[in-house]
FITOR-421037 format. One record per residue (C-alpha): x, y, z; residue number from 1. Coordinates in steps of 0.25 Angstrom, whole numbers. Layout:
x; y; z; k
X; Y; Z; NUM
...
***
This chain:
x; y; z; k
396; 422; 403; 1
387; 416; 414; 2
377; 407; 408; 3
362; 406; 413; 4
367; 394; 421; 5
377; 403; 428; 6
388; 394; 422; 7
399; 402; 415; 8
398; 401; 400; 9
410; 405; 391; 10
406; 408; 376; 11
417; 410; 366; 12
415; 421; 356; 13
419; 420; 341; 14
426; 431; 334; 15
413; 437; 329; 16
407; 438; 343; 17
419; 443; 349; 18
420; 454; 339; 19
406; 458; 341; 20
408; 459; 356; 21
421; 466; 354; 22
414; 477; 346; 23
403; 478; 356; 24
413; 480; 367; 25
418; 493; 361; 26
404; 498; 360; 27
400; 493; 374; 28
396; 503; 385; 29
396; 496; 398; 30
399; 483; 404; 31
389; 474; 397; 32
392; 467; 384; 33
378; 469; 379; 34
370; 481; 385; 35
359; 490; 383; 36
364; 501; 374; 37
353; 510; 379; 38
357; 509; 394; 39
371; 503; 394; 40
366; 493; 404; 41
365; 478; 402; 42
352; 472; 394; 43
341; 469; 404; 44
333; 460; 395; 45
341; 454; 383; 46
329; 446; 378; 47
320; 459; 376; 48
332; 466; 369; 49
334; 454; 360; 50
320; 453; 357; 51
319; 468; 354; 52
331; 467; 345; 53
325; 455; 337; 54
312; 463; 335; 55
319; 475; 330; 56
327; 467; 320; 57
315; 459; 316; 58
320; 446; 321; 59
309; 436; 326; 60
310; 424; 334; 61
325; 426; 339; 62
329; 425; 353; 63
342; 423; 361; 64
340; 408; 360; 65
340; 410; 345; 66
354; 414; 347; 67
358; 402; 355; 68
351; 393; 345; 69
359; 399; 334; 70
372; 399; 341; 71
371; 384; 344; 72
366; 381; 330; 73
377; 388; 324; 74
388; 382; 333; 75
383; 368; 330; 76
382; 371; 315; 77
396; 375; 314; 78
401; 363; 321; 79
401; 366; 336; 80
398; 354; 344; 81
385; 353; 353; 82
393; 353; 366; 83
401; 366; 363; 84
387; 372; 359; 85
381; 368; 372; 86
393; 375; 379; 87
392; 388; 371; 88
377; 388; 374; 89
379; 385; 389; 90
370; 373; 389; 91
371; 363; 399; 92
368; 351; 390; 93
369; 348; 375; 94
354; 345; 375; 95
351; 359; 378; 96
360; 364; 367; 97
354; 354; 357; 98
341; 364; 357; 99
350; 375; 351; 100
357; 366; 341; 101
349; 367; 328; 102
355; 360; 316; 103
352; 363; 302; 104
353; 356; 288; 105
366; 362; 285; 106
372; 356; 298; 107
366; 343; 295; 108
371; 343; 281; 109
385; 346; 286; 110
385; 335; 296; 111
381; 325; 285; 112
392; 330; 276; 113
402; 329; 287; 114
401; 314; 286; 115
412; 308; 278; 116
410; 299; 266; 117
418; 288; 273; 118
408; 288; 284; 119
401; 276; 278; 120
398; 268; 291; 121
383; 267; 293; 122
378; 265; 307; 123
367; 255; 308; 124
359; 253; 320; 125
358; 239; 324; 126
344; 234; 326; 127
341; 230; 341; 128
341; 215; 343; 129
327; 211; 349; 130
328; 201; 360; 131
319; 190; 362; 132
310; 191; 374; 133
***
């Protein structure tokens, strides 16, 4: 896949995604993975089609970027590191990825529970010394 920056972007698929694409492949009519079933040609305006599908299903406030935010948040919630998520989203910096990384109470609770009972060291910030002027 070529990313919008024209850099190749390899995205691995999990078993569920691979299975869906395999099933779709058997029904596909033409060279495109996703195509307009009415014409057999590629989609010309994905945003319009996505918007129409959301409207027809009664889903409001849902965009392509909602899918990216959900993907990033789920990866992080399930233990992926931020650098890996950055690479999967095709971002140039972790700072950009942080906009997509939404934490939740469950993740915060899990992080605190991961601390061992033996972690009894407390980090105290020393007060800066004032120099006489």
